PLY file of the C-alpha trace (Angstrom):
ply
format ascii 1.0
element vertex 123
property float x
property float y
property float z
element edge 122
property int vertex1
property int vertex2
end_header
11.81 -10.15 7.17
11.44 -13.75 6.94
10.00 -13.85 9.93
6.91 -12.19 8.91
6.85 -14.82 5.94
6.61 -16.97 8.17
4.49 -15.87 10.59
2.25 -15.24 7.51
2.55 -18.83 5.65
3.17 -21.21 9.03
6.47 -22.99 7.28
9.75 -22.17 6.14
8.75 -23.75 2.12
5.91 -21.42 1.91
7.70 -18.85 3.60
10.79 -19.34 1.75
8.16 -19.91 -1.93
6.24 -16.65 -0.81
9.34 -15.18 0.04
11.46 -15.71 -3.37
7.92 -14.07 -5.25
7.78 -10.78 -3.21
11.35 -10.10 -3.92
10.86 -11.29 -8.31
7.96 -9.12 -7.48
9.72 -6.15 -6.56
13.14 -7.07 -8.94
10.94 -7.06 -12.00
8.81 -3.52 -10.77
12.43 -1.60 -9.33
11.82 0.74 -11.61
8.36 2.10 -10.41
8.59 1.42 -7.30
11.67 2.97 -7.04
9.86 6.26 -8.75
6.94 5.53 -6.33
9.47 5.19 -3.72
10.99 8.94 -4.22
7.69 10.37 -3.94
6.92 8.90 0.13
8.75 10.86 2.66
10.61 8.34 4.77
9.41 9.42 8.04
5.69 8.80 6.66
3.20 7.29 9.10
0.42 8.09 8.71
-1.21 7.30 5.36
-2.39 9.95 2.76
-2.77 9.08 -0.93
-1.30 11.89 -2.37
2.79 11.23 -2.29
1.35 8.08 -4.33
1.25 7.88 -8.75
-2.37 9.20 -10.62
-4.13 11.27 -7.38
-5.02 13.66 -9.15
-6.67 11.31 -11.90
-8.39 8.54 -9.20
-9.08 10.93 -6.35
-12.48 11.70 -7.98
-13.31 7.99 -9.01
-11.19 6.46 -6.16
-13.23 7.67 -2.96
-11.48 6.09 0.55
-11.56 6.92 4.13
-7.53 6.79 6.03
-8.15 7.05 10.46
-4.38 7.09 12.04
-3.92 4.67 14.42
-4.29 7.15 16.81
-8.07 7.66 15.38
-8.16 3.83 14.20
-9.26 0.78 16.60
-8.71 0.48 20.35
-4.92 -0.85 19.64
-3.51 1.80 17.86
-3.45 -0.04 13.97
-5.00 3.11 11.26
-8.22 2.19 9.85
-8.39 2.22 5.72
-12.08 2.27 4.61
-13.15 1.91 1.30
-16.88 2.31 0.47
-17.61 0.68 -2.64
-21.09 2.43 -2.82
-19.74 5.89 -3.51
-17.40 4.65 -7.26
-18.85 3.92 -10.08
-17.92 0.99 -11.62
-17.63 2.15 -15.40
-15.64 5.34 -13.99
-12.76 2.48 -12.85
-12.96 0.85 -15.95
-12.54 4.23 -18.05
-9.04 4.57 -16.37
-6.04 2.59 -18.70
-4.75 -0.79 -17.00
-1.71 0.91 -16.50
-2.49 4.12 -14.47
-4.59 2.20 -12.30
-1.68 -0.98 -11.73
0.37 2.41 -10.62
-1.84 3.85 -9.10
-2.81 0.73 -5.84
0.99 0.21 -6.66
1.71 3.34 -5.18
-0.75 3.40 -2.70
0.71 -0.26 -0.92
4.07 1.21 -1.05
2.57 4.55 0.85
0.55 2.18 3.03
4.19 -0.14 3.43
6.06 2.96 4.61
4.16 4.21 7.19
3.41 0.52 8.52
6.82 0.61 8.42
7.58 3.65 10.45
4.49 3.07 12.95
6.04 -0.86 13.48
9.56 1.53 14.50
8.46 3.47 16.45
5.99 0.98 18.02
9.47 -1.05 19.49
0 1
1 2
2 3
3 4
4 5
5 6
6 7
7 8
8 9
9 10
10 11
11 12
12 13
13 14
14 15
15 16
16 17
17 18
18 19
19 20
20 21
21 22
22 23
23 24
24 25
25 26
26 27
27 28
28 29
29 30
30 31
31 32
32 33
33 34
34 35
35 36
36 37
37 38
38 39
39 40
40 41
41 42
42 43
43 44
44 45
45 46
46 47
47 48
48 49
49 50
50 51
51 52
52 53
53 54
54 55
55 56
56 57
57 58
58 59
59 60
60 61
61 62
62 63
63 64
64 65
65 66
66 67
67 68
68 69
69 70
70 71
71 72
72 73
73 74
74 75
75 76
76 77
77 78
78 79
79 80
80 81
81 82
82 83
83 84
84 85
85 86
86 87
87 88
88 89
89 90
90 91
91 92
92 93
93 94
94 95
95 96
96 97
97 98
98 99
99 100
100 101
101 102
102 103
103 104
104 105
105 106
106 107
107 108
108 109
109 110
110 111
111 112
112 113
113 114
114 115
115 116
116 117
117 118
118 119
119 120
120 121
121 122
């Protein structure tokens, strides 16, 4: 895990600081993250928002296009497209902050599981 942070932050000091902040965030939000993770299939590789929280409430407010790696870029990476012309800021602002936070956190966790499993497969 530290190697990932070293690649993204260039120095040991900055990577260590970023990793500590990441681990602190996960510790502070462990109950929510555990609830999210319990909904995600462990072997999931292709992004799909369905395991996320509040998906039914948000699907008409925030539309996304997801292409799996085999259909995405030339180097096999998935593609995520959010067309900002397809949603209304008023719709998003009408959602309670807690719902938005949990929804987006769950999408990030789904993406994290998918990318992890893709990297395992590519080894």
